[in-house]
C-alpha positions as CSV (number, residue, x, y, z in Angstrom):
1,M,29.0,-9.4,-15.6
2,S,25.0,-10.0,-16.0
3,T,23.4,-9.1,-19.6
4,D,21.1,-6.7,-17.6
5,Q,24.9,-4.1,-16.0
6,G,25.8,-4.6,-20.4
7,S,22.8,-3.6,-21.8
8,Q,22.6,-0.3,-18.7
9,E,25.7,-0.2,-19.9
10,A,25.8,-0.3,-23.0
11,L,23.0,2.5,-23.3
12,E,24.8,4.5,-20.8
13,E,27.6,5.1,-23.1
14,I,25.0,5.8,-26.0
15,R,23.9,9.0,-23.3
16,A,27.4,10.2,-23.3
17,L,27.5,10.6,-26.6
18,V,24.7,13.4,-26.6
19,Q,25.5,14.1,-23.1
20,G,24.5,17.8,-23.9
21,E,21.9,17.5,-26.3
22,L,20.0,14.6,-23.0
23,A,20.8,17.6,-20.5
24,A,18.8,21.1,-22.1
25,V,16.1,18.1,-23.2
26,D,16.0,17.5,-19.4
27,V,16.4,21.0,-18.6
28,T,13.0,22.0,-21.7
29,I,10.9,19.7,-19.8
30,R,11.1,20.8,-16.5
31,E,10.8,24.8,-17.8
32,R,8.1,23.5,-20.2
33,F,5.8,22.0,-17.3
34,R,5.3,24.4,-15.0
35,S,2.8,26.0,-14.5
36,S,0.7,28.6,-12.9
37,V,-1.6,26.3,-11.0
38,S,-0.2,24.7,-8.2
39,L,-2.2,21.4,-8.7
40,V,-0.3,21.3,-12.3
41,D,3.1,21.8,-10.7
42,Q,2.3,19.1,-8.3
43,V,1.7,16.6,-10.5
44,A,4.4,17.5,-12.9
45,Q,7.4,17.2,-9.9
46,H,5.4,13.7,-9.4
47,I,5.7,12.8,-12.2
48,I,9.4,13.6,-13.6
49,A,10.1,12.3,-9.8
50,G,9.4,9.0,-10.9
51,G,12.7,8.7,-13.8
52,G,12.4,6.6,-16.9
53,K,14.5,6.0,-19.5
54,R,13.5,8.4,-21.9
55,L,14.5,6.5,-25.0
56,R,12.0,8.4,-27.4
57,P,14.1,11.5,-26.5
58,L,17.2,9.7,-26.3
59,M,15.9,8.4,-30.3
60,V,15.1,12.1,-31.1
61,V,18.9,14.0,-31.1
62,L,20.2,10.6,-32.1
63,A,19.0,10.9,-34.9
64,G,19.6,14.5,-35.2
65,R,22.7,14.5,-34.7
66,A,22.6,11.2,-37.9
67,C,21.4,13.9,-40.0
68,D,24.1,17.2,-39.0
69,G,21.3,19.1,-37.9
70,A,20.1,21.8,-35.5
71,R,20.6,21.0,-31.9
72,V,17.7,23.9,-30.5
73,E,15.1,22.3,-32.8
74,C,15.6,18.4,-31.9
75,I,15.9,20.1,-27.9
76,L,12.3,20.7,-28.5
77,A,11.3,17.8,-31.3
78,A,13.0,15.4,-28.4
79,A,10.4,17.6,-25.0
80,F,7.6,17.2,-26.9
81,I,7.9,13.9,-28.1
82,E,8.5,13.2,-24.3
83,F,5.3,15.2,-23.2
84,I,3.3,13.4,-26.0
85,H,5.1,9.9,-24.4
86,T,4.1,11.1,-20.9
87,A,0.1,11.8,-21.2
88,T,-0.7,9.1,-23.0
89,L,1.1,8.0,-19.2
90,L,-1.2,10.4,-17.6
91,H,-3.8,8.5,-19.4
92,D,-3.2,5.1,-19.2
93,D,-3.5,4.6,-16.0
94,V,-6.8,6.1,-15.6
95,V,-8.2,4.1,-17.8
96,D,-5.8,0.7,-16.4
97,M,-6.8,1.8,-12.3
98,S,-2.5,1.2,-11.9
99,V,-1.8,1.7,-8.7
100,R,2.1,1.9,-9.6
101,R,4.7,1.8,-12.7
102,R,8.8,2.8,-12.5
103,G,8.4,1.8,-8.1
104,R,6.2,4.6,-7.5
105,E,3.1,4.9,-7.3
106,T,1.0,6.7,-10.5
107,A,-0.5,10.2,-9.9
108,N,-3.3,9.0,-10.0
109,E,-3.7,6.7,-7.1
110,V,-1.5,9.9,-5.6
111,Y,-3.7,12.8,-6.6
112,G,-6.5,10.8,-7.7
113,N,-8.5,10.3,-11.1
114,Q,-10.1,13.6,-12.1
115,A,-6.9,15.9,-11.2
116,S,-4.4,12.9,-13.9
117,V,-6.6,13.5,-16.8
118,L,-6.8,17.0,-16.8
119,V,-3.1,17.2,-16.2
120,G,-2.3,14.5,-19.7
121,D,-5.0,17.3,-21.0
122,F,-2.4,20.6,-20.4
123,V,0.8,18.2,-21.4
124,Y,-0.9,18.1,-24.5
125,S,-1.7,21.0,-24.5
126,R,2.2,22.2,-24.4
127,A,3.5,19.7,-26.5
128,F,1.9,21.1,-29.3
129,Q,3.2,24.4,-27.8
130,L,6.7,23.5,-28.3
131,M,6.0,21.4,-31.8
132,A,4.9,25.2,-33.4
133,A,8.0,26.9,-32.3
134,T,9.6,24.8,-33.9
135,R,7.9,26.2,-37.1
136,S,7.3,23.5,-39.0
137,Q,3.6,22.4,-40.4
138,R,5.8,19.2,-41.3
139,V,6.2,19.0,-38.0
140,I,2.1,20.3,-36.8
141,E,1.3,17.8,-39.4
142,I,2.9,14.7,-38.6
143,M,2.2,14.8,-35.0
144,A,-1.3,15.9,-35.0
145,D,-1.2,13.1,-37.2
146,A,0.3,10.7,-35.1
147,T,-2.0,11.2,-31.5
148,N,-4.6,10.4,-33.5
149,I,-3.6,7.7,-34.1
150,I,-2.6,7.2,-30.5
151,A,-6.0,8.2,-29.5
152,E,-7.6,5.7,-31.7
153,G,-4.9,3.2,-30.3
154,E,-5.7,3.1,-27.3
155,V,-9.5,2.5,-27.5
156,L,-8.7,-0.3,-30.2
157,Q,-6.9,-1.9,-27.4
158,L,-10.2,-0.8,-24.8
159,M,-11.2,-3.6,-27.3
160,N,-9.3,-6.3,-27.3
161,S,-9.8,-6.1,-23.3
162,H,-10.8,-8.5,-22.1
163,D,-11.8,-10.5,-25.6
164,P,-9.6,-13.8,-25.8
165,D,-11.0,-13.9,-29.8
166,T,-8.3,-11.3,-30.1
167,T,-6.0,-12.0,-32.5
168,E,-2.3,-11.7,-33.8
169,A,-3.6,-9.1,-36.3
170,R,-4.9,-6.7,-34.0
171,Y,-2.4,-6.9,-31.1
172,L,0.1,-5.5,-33.7
173,E,-2.5,-3.1,-35.3
174,V,-2.5,-1.7,-31.8
175,I,1.0,-1.8,-30.8
176,Y,2.1,-0.2,-33.9
177,R,-0.5,3.0,-32.9
178,K,-0.2,3.1,-29.2
179,T,3.6,2.1,-28.9
180,A,6.0,2.2,-32.3
181,R,3.8,5.6,-34.3
182,L,5.6,8.1,-31.9
183,F,8.5,6.0,-32.4
184,Q,7.9,6.2,-36.0
185,A,7.3,10.0,-35.6
186,G,10.1,11.4,-33.6
187,G,12.4,9.8,-36.5
188,E,10.8,10.7,-38.5
189,V,10.8,15.1,-36.8
190,A,13.3,15.1,-36.3
191,A,14.7,14.3,-39.6
192,V,12.7,16.7,-41.0
193,V,14.0,19.8,-38.6
194,S,17.5,18.5,-39.2
195,G,16.3,19.4,-43.1
196,A,17.9,17.0,-44.6
197,D,16.3,14.6,-47.1
198,E,12.9,13.2,-48.3
199,S,15.1,9.3,-48.0
200,A,16.5,10.2,-45.0
201,Q,13.1,11.0,-43.6
202,R,11.7,8.0,-44.0
203,A,14.9,5.9,-43.0
204,L,14.1,7.3,-39.9
205,A,10.2,7.0,-40.1
206,I,10.9,3.4,-40.8
207,Y,13.6,2.6,-38.2
208,G,11.7,4.3,-35.7
209,R,8.0,2.6,-36.2
210,H,10.5,-0.7,-36.3
211,L,12.0,-0.1,-33.1
212,G,9.0,1.3,-31.0
213,T,7.6,-2.7,-32.1
214,A,10.8,-4.7,-31.0
215,Y,10.2,-2.3,-28.0
216,Q,7.1,-2.7,-27.3
217,L,7.3,-6.5,-28.0
218,I,9.9,-6.9,-25.3
219,D,7.8,-5.1,-23.4
220,D,5.2,-7.9,-23.3
221,V,7.4,-10.4,-22.3
222,L,9.5,-8.5,-19.3
223,D,5.3,-9.1,-18.3
224,Y,5.8,-12.2,-17.1
225,Q,9.9,-13.4,-16.6
226,S,11.3,-9.7,-15.2
227,D,11.6,-8.4,-11.4
228,P,9.0,-6.1,-10.2
229,E,12.0,-4.7,-7.5
230,T,13.6,-4.4,-10.8
231,R,10.8,-2.9,-13.5
232,G,8.8,-0.8,-11.0
233,K,6.1,-3.3,-11.5
234,N,4.4,-6.8,-10.0
235,L,4.2,-9.6,-12.9
236,G,1.7,-10.8,-14.4
237,E,-0.6,-6.7,-14.9
238,D,-1.1,-6.3,-18.1
239,L,-3.0,-10.3,-17.7
240,A,-4.8,-8.8,-14.1
241,E,-5.7,-6.2,-16.7
242,G,-7.6,-8.5,-19.0
243,K,-5.1,-7.5,-22.0
244,P,-4.2,-9.9,-24.4
245,T,-0.6,-9.0,-25.5
246,L,0.5,-11.8,-27.9
247,P,2.9,-14.0,-25.1
248,L,-0.9,-15.0,-24.6
249,I,-2.3,-14.6,-27.9
250,Y,0.4,-17.8,-29.3
251,A,-0.2,-19.4,-26.3
252,L,-4.3,-19.6,-26.4
253,R,-3.0,-21.5,-30.4
254,N,-0.8,-23.9,-29.4
255,A,-1.7,-24.4,-26.0
256,T,-3.1,-27.8,-24.2
257,P,-6.9,-28.0,-24.2
258,S,-7.1,-27.5,-20.7
259,C,-4.6,-25.1,-20.9
260,T,-6.5,-23.2,-23.5
261,R,-9.4,-23.1,-22.4
262,L,-8.0,-21.8,-18.1
263,I,-6.1,-18.2,-20.8
264,R,-9.2,-17.3,-22.7
265,E,-11.4,-17.4,-19.6
266,V,-8.4,-15.3,-17.0
267,I,-8.5,-12.9,-19.4
268,R,-12.1,-12.5,-19.3
269,D,-12.0,-12.1,-15.3
270,G,-8.4,-10.8,-15.2
271,G,-7.0,-11.3,-12.0
272,R,-3.8,-12.9,-10.7
273,E,-4.8,-16.1,-9.2
274,H,-4.0,-18.2,-12.1
275,L,-0.5,-16.1,-12.9
276,Q,1.4,-18.8,-12.0
277,E,-0.4,-21.5,-14.1
278,V,-0.9,-19.1,-16.9
279,M,2.4,-18.1,-17.3
280,G,3.9,-22.0,-16.9
281,A,1.3,-22.3,-20.1
282,I,3.0,-19.4,-22.1
283,E,6.4,-20.8,-21.4
284,S,5.6,-24.5,-21.9
285,A,3.5,-23.3,-25.2
286,G,6.8,-21.2,-26.8
287,G,4.3,-17.9,-25.8
288,L,7.3,-16.0,-24.6
289,Q,10.2,-17.5,-27.7
290,Y,7.3,-16.2,-30.5
291,T,7.9,-13.1,-28.9
292,S,11.0,-12.4,-28.1
293,A,12.0,-13.7,-31.7
294,L,9.1,-11.2,-33.8
295,A,10.2,-8.6,-31.7
296,Q,14.6,-8.9,-33.3
297,T,13.3,-9.5,-36.6
298,E,11.6,-5.8,-36.2
299,A,14.6,-4.7,-34.7
300,E,16.7,-6.8,-37.9
301,Q,14.1,-4.2,-40.1
302,A,15.7,-0.5,-37.6
303,L,18.5,-1.4,-38.2
304,I,18.5,-2.2,-42.2
305,A,16.6,1.5,-42.1
306,L,19.5,3.1,-41.3
307,Q,21.5,1.9,-43.7
308,A,19.9,4.9,-45.8
309,L,22.1,7.2,-43.6
310,P,25.7,7.6,-43.7
311,P,28.0,5.6,-42.1
312,T,28.8,8.6,-38.5
313,R,29.4,7.1,-34.8
314,Y,25.4,8.7,-34.4
315,R,24.0,6.2,-37.0
316,D,26.3,3.9,-35.2
317,A,24.8,4.9,-31.2
318,L,21.1,4.4,-33.1
319,A,22.1,0.9,-34.1
320,A,22.9,0.1,-30.2
321,L,19.3,1.9,-28.5
322,V,17.6,-1.0,-31.8
323,R,20.7,-4.2,-29.8
324,F,19.9,-2.7,-26.8
325,T,15.6,-2.4,-27.1
326,V,15.7,-5.8,-27.9
327,S,18.4,-7.1,-24.5
328,R,17.0,-5.1,-22.3
329,R,15.6,-7.1,-18.9
330,N,13.2,-4.4,-17.7
């Protein structure tokens, strides 16, 4: 059995534990995506048909069960976390001028930038309707803070774009804001709506933050070594967009002077013309290994945070989700 097959089977075992909840989340997402405006429905169907791992909703329902929480509220939370994620993807693809995601044309490629931005706004507002349905002031506070920080992360990434002087600290701040903060919010909200104490809320927030950081670091590794057909994205997409991710930042610090000059030029100019040379420079400098090791450190911190929860099969599944995150190949 290949590593990829093994990790995929592990993910399916985790999902099987909360199969009923995930089915309910899917129904909620489909129902709440509906609109009387036909174009919204068309874009929504395009997005839903694109699939995706839905790791965030999975994490939320597992966290809720680990807190022995109410099923209905956790399903709502899982749905609005996924809606926030979906809205950011719609906007990201416009900003990045992306044409392909998960092996299919992006919504902006099919329906245009204007429709994608406006439907992204619709999805954001629908998420807040679901938040309001929880009737929890604390949930609203967590999610309002999270969405604001995510928006700032988008701007910070734009500021780093095509800047070869981006530091590791600046890069890590971006991935915290753009990716990890939503995982953090999902874990904390699951504990809140489940009626868990402050210790569990804090533990699941920390768990989510480290899980999300590990997830993004592995994503940045896969941008240079995954199978494009399996992942649904071309190799070197971040490089083509002039995004200085950690493998590149590390290589800039440790590559030969000639490789460093090349990497700086490619970050400034974007494109894939020198992809093979840059990938060779990253590999020889140890950029992928460094990034993977940092992801593993983040994963270990997530596992430590889980120790604050009572031992259950759902806590074990949250731990298994961490291991899947750092072992995945797409």
